[in-house]
N, C-alpha and C positions, 0 to 999 in steps of 0.2 A: 593435528594434521597427519595424514598418512605419509610414510616415508616414500620418497621417489625411488624407483628401482634404478640400478646402476646404469641401465640403458637410457635413462632420462635425466641427464645432468641438469643442475639448477640453472635458471635463467641468468644470463650474463657471464657464465663460465665459458672458457674456450671450447670445452667439449660440446656444450649446448649450441654455441655458434656454429660449430662444424656440422652438427646434426641439422640445424636450420638451413645452412647453405646447401647441404646435400639433398635434402628432401623437400625444402620449400613448404614447410607445414605452417599453418596459420593457427595461432592460439585463440583462446576464447576468454574474453573479459565480460563478466556478468551474463554469460550465456551467448555472447555475440562474438563472431570470429573477427579478431581485431588485428593481430600482429604475428608475424612469423617468429618473433623472438620473445614470446611471453607465455606464461601459463597462469592460471588463476586458482587460488585455493579458496573453496567455499566451505561451509560448515561440514566437516567430515568428508570432504570431497576434493579430489584433485582433477582439474579439467585441463587437459593438455593434448597436444598432437604428438603422436609418436608412431614410428613405423611398426607394423604388425610383425611378429616374429617370422612369419613365412615369407615376407617380402625380401627378395634378394635380387631385384632387378631395377634398373634405372629407367625402364620404359613406363613413363608416368601414364600412358594411355591404357595400360592393362593391369598395372599393379594395384591390388585393393589397398587403399590407404585409409587408415583410421584417423579421422580428423578431431573428433570430440568424444570424450568419455564422461558420462554423467551417471548418477546412480542407476537409472533405468533406461538410458538411451545412449547408444553409440552411433555416431555419425560417420559414415564412410563416404569417400569421394566417388569411386567408380563402382564396378559391380560388387555386390555383397559376397564375401568369401563363402566357400562351400562349407556345409556342415554346421552353420550357426544355429539353425532352428527350423521352424516351419513357417510357411507363408501366412501373413495376417489376412490374406484374401483367399479363403477356401474356395473350392470349385463352386461356381454359381453365385458367389458373393460379389456385389458391385462395390466399386471404390466409394469412399466417403470422405476423403481428405484432400481431393484435388479441386481446383477452382471450378471446373465444370460440374462438380457434384453438388454445388451450393445453389439453391433455388430462391432464397430470400424469404423473409417472414410473411409476405403477402400470400405466398403459395400455401401457407399453412392455415390461413384463415377459414377457408371453406369447410374444412373438416374439424377444426379445433377453434370454433369462434370464441368460446369463453377464455381459453388460454391466450388467444391472440388479443382479446380485449383487455385482459389483465396485464399482459406484457406491454400493451400500448400505453398504459398508465404507469409503468415501472420506470424508475430512474435509469435502469440499464439502457432503455431504448435511446435516451438522449445523452448517454455518457460521452458521445462524440457526434457532432453533426456539422454540416456545412452552415455557415453563417447566413441565415435568411430571416425574413420578418417573422416567420413562424417558429424559429428556434432561438432567436436572441431574447434573453430575459432581462438583460441589463438596461439601464436608462441611458440611451444615446441621444437624448433630446437637448444636449448642451450641458448636462450635469458635469460637475468637476470635483476634484479632490486636491487639497493642498497638503503637501508632504515633503519633508526635508528641504524646505525653502523653495520648492518648485510647485508647479500646477499642472495637473493633467485634466484635459477636457475630453468629452465623449460625445461625438456628433455623427451625423450621417451626411454623405455626399454622393450623389448619383447612385443611390441604392447601395452604397458601400458603408460599412461601419468603421469609424475612424477613432483612434486614440491619438491625441497630440500632447506631448510632454514638453514643457518649457521651464527653463530656469537660467537666470543670469545671462540672458541674451541668446542662449543656445536652445535649440529645439530639435525634436525628432517626431516623426509622424508614422503611425502604423495603420495598416488596413487589416481588419479582422477577417480571417478566412474560415475558421472553424470554432466551434464552441466545445467546452468540456463541462459536463454536468448540468443539472437543472433542479436539484433538490433543495439544498440549502445555500449553495454558492454556484455561480457560473464563472468559470475562467475562460480565457480566450487565447486563441492561437492565431498568429498572423505574420506578416512580413513588413519590414520597414520600407516606407515610401520615400521619406526624406530624413536626413540626419547628417552628422559630422563625418561618418565613415566614408571612405572613398568608394566610387563605383566598383562593383565586383565583390564587395564585402558580403559575407554570407548572411548578414542581417537582411539583405535585400532579396535573396532568392531561396532562403530556407525558412519554412514555417517553424516558428518557435513560440514557446509560451510567453505571453505578454505580461507586463509587470503588475497590472491591476485586475482585480476581479470584482464581481458584484455580489454583495451579501443580500440574498433575496428577502429574508425576514425583516432585516433592518432597512432595506431599500437604500443602500449606500454603497459607494465604491470604496474598496479597501486594498491595501497592499497584499500581495500574494504571500502565502506561507507554504512551507514544505516543498518549495522548488529548490532542492538542495537542503543541507542540514540547517535547522534553525539555530540562530546565534543571538547573543545579546545585541541590543540596538546598534552599538558601535561597529559590529562586525557583519550586519546584514548587508546584502548587496544594495547598491544605490540604483534605483530604476532610471535615474536621469543620466547615469554613467554606467550602463549595464555591462556585466561581464560577457565577453565573447566566447568563452569556453569555460570548462570546469564544472563543478557540481551545481552551481547556481545558474548555469545556462542550459535550458532544456530544449534541444531540437526535437520537435514533436515526433517525427517519424522514428528517430533512433532511440528516443528516451521514453515514449509514453504510449503510442497508438496501438501497440500490440495487445494491450489489455483493454483499452477503451473502445476497441473496434473489433468487428468480427472478420478475422482473416481465415482463409482455409487452413486447417491444421497442418497440412503439408508445408505451407509457407512458414508457419511458426516453428516447425521442427528445425528449419534452417536459420531462422532469424533469432530464436531464443532457445537453443537446444537444452541448456541447463534447466531453464524454467519449465519447459515442456516435459523434460524427462525426470524431474525430481520425484514425482509421485505417480508416474504411469502405472497402470494396473499390472503390467508384466514387463520383463526386460525386452527392449526393442532394439533393432538394428535398422538403420535407414540409409539409403543411398541418395546423396545430393544430385549426382549426375543423372541417375535414372529418373528422379522426380522432375528435375528441370527439363530434361529432354522431352518428357511426355506432357508436363503440366505448364511449364513456363519456358518454351523453347527460345523465345526472344531474349531471355535473361541468361541463357547458358554461356554465350561468348564471354561476358564479363567475368564469370566465375572461372571459366577456362583460362583466361589471361592471368587471373590472379594465381591460380594453382601452377600454371606454367612459368610463372615468374616474369611475365612480360607486361604486366599491368603498369600503367603510368600513375604516378602519385602514390599516396599511402596505401599499404597493403591492408585494406579493410574489406570486410564482407559486404558485397554489393546488396545482399538481401536485407541487411540490418536497417537500411534507411528507406525501405519501401514505404511510400506515402499511402495513406488510407483512401483518398478519393480515387486513386488509380488502381490499387491492388486489392483492396478489401472486398469481401463478399457483400457486406453492408457496413455503413457507418453505425456506430453504436453497438451495443451488445444485443444481438438478436437470437432467434431460436437456435440457429445452427452453431452458435458459439459453444453451446453445451451438447446439442444433439448430434453434431457433426453433419456433414453434407447429406441432405435428405431428398435429393432429386429422384433417386431410384424409388424411394418410398412413395413420393408424390405421384410419379408417373405410373406406378403400378397400382395406384388407388388404394394403397395401404397393404397390398398383399406381400410386399417386401418390407419387413419391419425396419425401423431405424436402428442403427447400431451406435452405441456409445464408445465402442472400441474401434480403433482405426483399421481400415481395410485399404490396402494398396499393394500392388505388385512390388513396390520399392521398399516395403517394410517387412521384416522378418521378426518372429517372436522366438525368443530363446526358451522354448518349452516344447514338450512333446505334442501339445494340442494348443489351439488358439483359444484364449479365454472367451467366454460368451460375450455377446454385444449388448445384453439387456441391462436392466436396472440393478446391477450388483453394487454392493457398497463401494468396491474399488473403482468401478467405472463412474459412479455418480460423484464420489468425492474428488476424483481426478478432474471432472468438469469444473468444479469450483477451485481446486488446487492448482489449475494451470495459471490462474491469475492472482488468487488471494494468497500469494506466498512472497517471500522476500525478506530482506534484512531491515530491521529498524533498531533504533536505540532500545535498550531493554532495562527493566527493573532488575533487582538483585536475584529474583527467582527465574529470570530468563524470558519472561513474557514481554512483548513489545509495548512501548509506551504510547504509540499511536497507531491508528487503524489502517485497514486495507490488506493486512497480511494475516487475516484471521486463521487461515488453514495452517500456516507455519506455526502459529501459537497453539492451535488445536493439537498438532502432532507432537508438541512438547509434553503433552500429558498422555495418559494411558487409555482414556475412554474412547479414543477414535479407533481402537482396534475393533470396536463394535458400532460406534455411532456413525450416522450419515449426516451430512450437512442439512439434508432435507427433513430430518427428524424435527428440526426446529424452524427451518426457513422454507416456506413455500417458494419455489424458484420462479413461479410465474407472477406472484402477487408482491406488490411493494410493501415494505415494512411499515411505511407510514411516517408521520412526523415523530412519533415515539413508538417504542415497542408496546404493542397493544395486546399481546397474548396474555391471558390471565395467569397468575403465578401457579395455579393448580395444574395448568397444562404444561408449564415449564417443569414442575416437579415430576409430572407423569413421565416425561422423557427419561429422567434419571431413574425413576422407580422401575422401569422396564428391566434394568439390570440389578438394581439395589432394592429388590422387592421387600426385603425384611423391614425396611423403614417406612413401608406403607401403613403399618400398624402403629397405633398411637403410642403404646408403651415403649417399644424399642426406638421409635422416632424421638420421643421426648428424652430418652436416655442418651441419644446421639447428639441432639441439637442443644439440649438444656435450655430451650426457649418454649414459651407457650405455643400451642397449636395455632397455626394461622398467622403468627406474628412474623415480622421481618426476619428475625433470627431463626425462624423455623423453615425458611425457604432455602432450597438447595443452592440456587444460583447466588444468593447474597453472600454465602460463605465460600463457595467453591469457584464462582465466576464473578467476583466483585467488580464494581464500576471503577476501573483504574486505567482505562484505555481512552486516549483522546480521540474523540470522533470529530466530525466536521464542525459541529458547534456545541456538542454536549459530550460529557464524559460518559462512556458506554462500557459495557462489560468486556472484560478480557475473555478471549476464547481458549486460553490455557486453563484447563481444569486441574486444580491443585488443592491441597489441604491447607486450611487456615492455620494449622499448627506447624506447618513447614518452617524451618528455622531461618531461611535466608532473608525473607522480607522483614521479619521481626528483628533479627540481629543487625541488619543494615539501616534500620529506621526508615524503611520504605513503607508505603501504605499497606497495612494489614487489615484483613476483613473485619476484625473485631472493632478497631478504632475508627473505621470508616463510618460505623453507626454510632459508636460511643466516643464521639469526638472530644468530649469533656474529660475523659478518663486518662490518667497517667499510665505509663508503661508498666509500672509495678502492679497496678490493678489488672491489666491484661494478662501479664505473666502468671499472676495468682489464679485467675480463672482457668487458664489453660492447664496449670498444674493440678488444680482441684478436679477439673472435669476429665482430663485426658492423661494425667500423669506426665505431662511434658515439662522439661526443664531446659534452660538455655544458658550458655556460658556467661557467667557474670562479667568476665573481662570484656567480651564483645558488647554486651548491653551497656556497661559503664562507658565504653569508648564512644558509643553512638548516641547516647541519651544523656547529654550533659546536665539536664535538669530533670531528675527522675520524678519530681512532684508535679511538673507542668503537664497540661493536657497534651497528649501525643499529637493531635492535629496542629497545635500551635508550633510544635517542633518541626513538623513537616513544612509549615509555611516559612521556616527559617532555613530550609535545606539548601545546599549548594546545587541540588539537582532540580532543574526547572520543571521536569515532569512531576516530581513529588510535590512541588509547590502548587502546580495546576490542579492535581487531584485533591490536595488539602483544601483549597478554596472551594472546590465543587462539593466536597463532603460537608463543609461548614454551611454552605448555602442550602444543601438538601435538608439539613436539620432545622432550618427556618427559625433559629434562635436569634433574636435581635442582638444578643451579645456578640454575635459574629460580625456584625456590620462594620465595626472599626477595622477588623482584620481584612475584610473584603475590600474596604476602601484602600487599605495599604496595598492590596494586590493590584489595584489600579496603577501602582507605581513600580510594578515588577520590572526588572531589567529586560525581560523578554516581551516583545510586542504580542506574541501569541497568548501568553498568560494574561496580559491586560485585556485582550479581546474576550477571553472566557470570563474574566472577572466582571466585565460589563454585563454579560448575559446572566451571570449568577445573581447580580444585584437586581436586575430587572425581573427575573423569574421568581426569585425567592422573596423579595421585599418591595417590588414595584418602585425601586429607585432607578431613575434613568439619568445616568451621568451626562448624556447629551444635553439635558436641560440646563446643565451648568457649563456648557460650552466645552465639555471634555470629549476628546476623541482618543481612542486607545493607541492610535499611531502617531500622536503628538510626540515631540521630543520632551526630554525632562524639563527644560525651561518652559516650554509651551504649556505643559499640563500643570505646572505648579500652582497657578492661580485657581484653576478649576478644582484641584484637589483640596486646596484650603477651604474653598466654599463648600464643597461636599462634606468635609470633616466638620466644619462649623455647624452645618445644618443637621447632620445625621448622627454625630457622635453623642450629642446630648440625649439623655434619657435612656441610653443603653447601658448595660452592665459594664463598668470599667474593667479593662483587661490590659495587660502590658502589650505595647506595640512591638512586634517582631518584624524587622525589615529584612526581606530576602537579600542575601548577599549575591553580588554578581559573580558569575562563574569565572570571568577573566577580567584582568584590568583593562580599562578602556584605553584605546589608542588616542593619540593627540587630537585627532579630528572629531572625537566623540563630543556629543553634547555634554557639558559639565553637569555632574550630579552632586 
């Protein structure tokens, strides 16, 4: 963490309180302006409000006030101070980040029919949509799920989609208003119609993420995951008594819609300044008042009252909770989410080229010239990096354990000093059910910079694997499958060396043993020493590998880290060795609901074992699934190679309300 200068006392100190009272500045939490008494520390970043050195006046209508500082974006309230840089809108350039600059995807179809058709089939298109008969994918025909002693039913009434939750004589009813996703799962956003909370409770008037989603491949309703940090069963939120605040309550406008929906970039600079400024192509300065005055004049009084200190209620940024149906350019992720506002391009019939770099009289660039607006690496990567960034739990090497922050992971390696996201991903075409690009094409992307490994002899000396084998492929060693995707374990986007010490020393998934699941750690270390001259501290290896003779993958299954266990089960399933079946059956009893869900799919995909045929559901309590697990073990343990059972340990002791284990 960077040291705060003396002029910026720590939050909670008397000096900081005096600064807040004097200047009425609002701090930013996770990129949103939340409170006049706080600052946020992000990775290598201090986000805070502080008076600029030249400010010596109490006239808040004229003093340039710096509100937010991020790596590449500074947000000011009033006029931008003189001498900061050059305008991002050179003479003759139209704006492209204001609401009126956005024309919508249908305006692109006439000139770009193929791209429009490809995008129409892309999951981005329906990442967020209004709940209608054409967008709803879940079964609302009276289907139900029984969970934690309660029942949820899914029906329609007067063209509305309804969830009703009942348990112990209590009930709550929700109306679905919006959908999230359409590829593997569909989640739902809505408001409560009936429930135990009194009238006026925010459940009734705030769209929030509802507690059950629909697993499209399995055609079943399931509890939500990753709405807040995943926990062992006993600590997961109870949908029949849902939290009204905190990390497991997701108010959709404030928590989610900025990336699931296409908002004008100018709106997002105010709603999520840290996120938008993290990887901008150049250092930007932006005026809130200037933008709102010209682009959203009806919203200016609320912000004025906040900054003047006359707002009623909590001092929160009014922009942070802008709902998508009212403010978005389009619901879902459409053309202008990446290309920025294209109205000038469309109305000029293509003579004005689209610009990936922001143009607005309220934005300055801290440079002598404005960066080009074309398809530069910085511009294109920023289009992806505005949303595919964030903080996740990490493995020992620093890469995220689960997906959607791929650009943050990519930036932890060195290759993105040259790579562009579109080198691997066609932005208009959907990836499909599985990654379909042949490995030769994947290798070719790497070989653009590492051309010496295109020749057979140096490549064999580098990989020590036969040509064309799995161990000969760049991605299997440098981008292994250790990232939890929506329903499959997918590749990490942090490009790193398999000889790197951190994963090996911590007994986290290493690239070698993801393929060679049957080998012990001493075999792995021997290969790395013979091939690359690498050695690792014996003390650390001994501390983290209690059984040096056991297969590494079985040790991962016993890890206290739930993500390590999830990856281990996936690696065993990919090997399709029947000896793995008893261990995958044990994974059906993991303390984490999410791990059990992945284990169900592992067994189905690798061995055509369907736990549902034995009345097993991954969301059952420990007592409920005991009989089904006994039947599964009796049926499938016979005939497989015997191996010691290793039961994952719970990360936390269960509280008294937990299902006994």
